[in-house]
C-alpha positions in Angstrom: 0.0 0.0 0.0 1.4 3.4 -1.0 0.2 6.2 1.3 0.0 9.8 -0.1 -0.2 12.9 2.1 -1.7 16.2 0.9 -2.2 19.4 2.8 -4.1 22.6 2.5 -6.5 25.1 4.0 -9.7 24.1 2.0 -11.5 27.2 3.2 -14.1 27.4 0.5 -14.1 24.2 -1.4 -13.9 24.5 -5.2 -12.9 22.4 -8.2 -9.2 23.3 -7.8 -9.3 21.4 -4.5 -11.0 18.5 -6.1 -8.4 18.3 -8.9 -5.6 18.6 -6.4 -6.9 15.7 -4.3 -7.8 13.5 -7.3 -4.3 13.9 -8.7 -2.7 13.3 -5.2 -4.8 10.1 -4.8 -3.6 8.9 -8.2 -0.1 8.8 -6.9 -0.9 5.9 -4.5 -3.5 3.7 -2.8 -4.4 5.8 0.2 -4.8 9.5 0.6 -4.4 11.3 3.9 -5.2 15.0 3.9 -4.0 17.4 6.6 -6.3 20.4 6.9 -4.6 23.5 8.4 -5.8 24.7 11.8 -7.5 28.1 12.1 -4.4 29.4 13.9 -2.2 28.4 11.0 -4.5 29.9 8.4 -4.5 33.2 10.3 -0.8 33.2 10.6 0.0 32.3 6.9 -3.0 33.5 4.8 -6.1 35.2 6.2 -8.9 34.9 8.7 -10.6 31.6 7.9 -14.2 31.7 6.7 -15.0 28.2 7.5 -14.0 26.8 11.0 -11.3 24.1 11.0 -13.6 21.3 12.2 -16.1 22.0 9.4 -13.2 22.1 6.8 -12.0 18.6 8.0 -15.5 17.2 7.8 -16.0 18.6 4.2 -12.6 17.3 3.0 -13.3 13.9 4.6 -16.5 13.7 2.5 -14.6 14.0 -0.8 -14.4 10.9 -2.8 -10.6 10.7 -3.2 -9.9 11.2 0.5 -9.4 8.2 2.7 -8.6 10.1 5.9 -8.8 13.8 6.7 -7.1 15.1 9.9 -6.6 18.5 11.5 -3.0 19.7 11.4 -1.1 20.6 14.5 0.6 23.8 15.6 4.4 23.6 15.8 6.6 21.0 14.1 4.9 20.0 10.8 7.3 17.0 10.6 5.6 15.4 13.6 2.4 15.2 11.5 4.4 13.6 8.7 5.9 11.2 11.2 2.5 10.2 12.5 1.0 9.6 9.0 4.1 7.9 7.6 3.5 8.8 3.9 5.4 7.3 1.0 4.6 10.5 -1.0 3.9 14.1 0.0 1.8 15.7 -2.8 2.3 19.5 -3.0 -0.2 21.7 -4.8 1.3 23.8 -7.6 1.0 27.0 -5.5 2.2 25.7 -2.1 5.2 27.6 -0.8 7.7 24.7 -0.4 10.8 23.9 -2.2 10.6 20.2 -3.0 14.4 19.5 -2.8 14.7 21.4 0.6 11.7 19.6 2.0 13.0 16.2 0.9 16.4 17.1 2.5 14.8 18.0 5.8 12.7 14.8 5.7 15.9 12.7 5.2 17.6 14.6 8.0 14.8 13.6 10.3 14.8 10.0 9.2 11.6 10.3 7.1 11.6 8.7 3.7 8.7 10.3 1.9 9.2 11.4 -1.7 7.9 15.0 -2.5 5.9 15.5 -5.7 4.7 18.9 -7.0 1.3 18.5 -8.7 0.2 20.3 -11.8 -1.8 23.4 -12.1 -5.3 23.2 -13.5 -7.0 26.0 -15.4 -9.5 26.8 -12.7 -7.1 26.5 -9.7 -5.5 29.9 -9.7 -6.4 31.5 -6.3 -9.8 29.8 -6.4 -10.9 30.8 -2.9 -9.8 34.4 -3.3 -11.6 34.5 -6.7 -14.8 33.2 -5.1 -14.6 35.7 -2.3 -14.0 38.6 -4.8 -17.0 37.5 -6.9 -19.3 37.5 -3.8 -18.0 41.0 -2.8 -18.4 42.3 -6.4 -22.0 40.9 -6.5 -22.8 42.4 -3.2 -21.5 45.8 -4.2 -23.4 45.7 -7.5 -26.7 44.8 -5.7 -26.2 47.6 -3.2 -25.6 50.1 -6.1 -28.7 48.8 -8.0 -30.8 49.1 -4.8 -29.5 52.7 -4.3 -30.3 53.6 -7.9 -33.8 52.1 -7.8 -34.5 54.0 -4.6 -33.7 57.3 -6.4 -35.9 56.2 -9.3 
């Protein structure tokens, strides 16, 4: 059995997440997904829209996922040690250098191979695009309501 580990925030699920997880699952037999904690999301990206427990539940419900777990604060390599993956699948936009990550894994006695997955057309900043669309729609509706009120 080849175990693959993937990680992410998964704040507003979209097709880019599905493509990422399908491709990761295709690398092995078992896919474990580590979902970032709210604290990690706040530190590295933004205020999470969806709470961590809900994000884990949503990711667990996706077909390619065998096991979704909440990440931990602190040493990310402890999570890797706990899962014992054969492969760590990185999304095309995740801020890791594959060679440096593999070197650090080896230094810690972990044998996982790191694979950078491909970019899909609808993946680029999907969550931020969705948020912007909602904000644009809301702004447009407010402007229409304002104009209709002046009628």
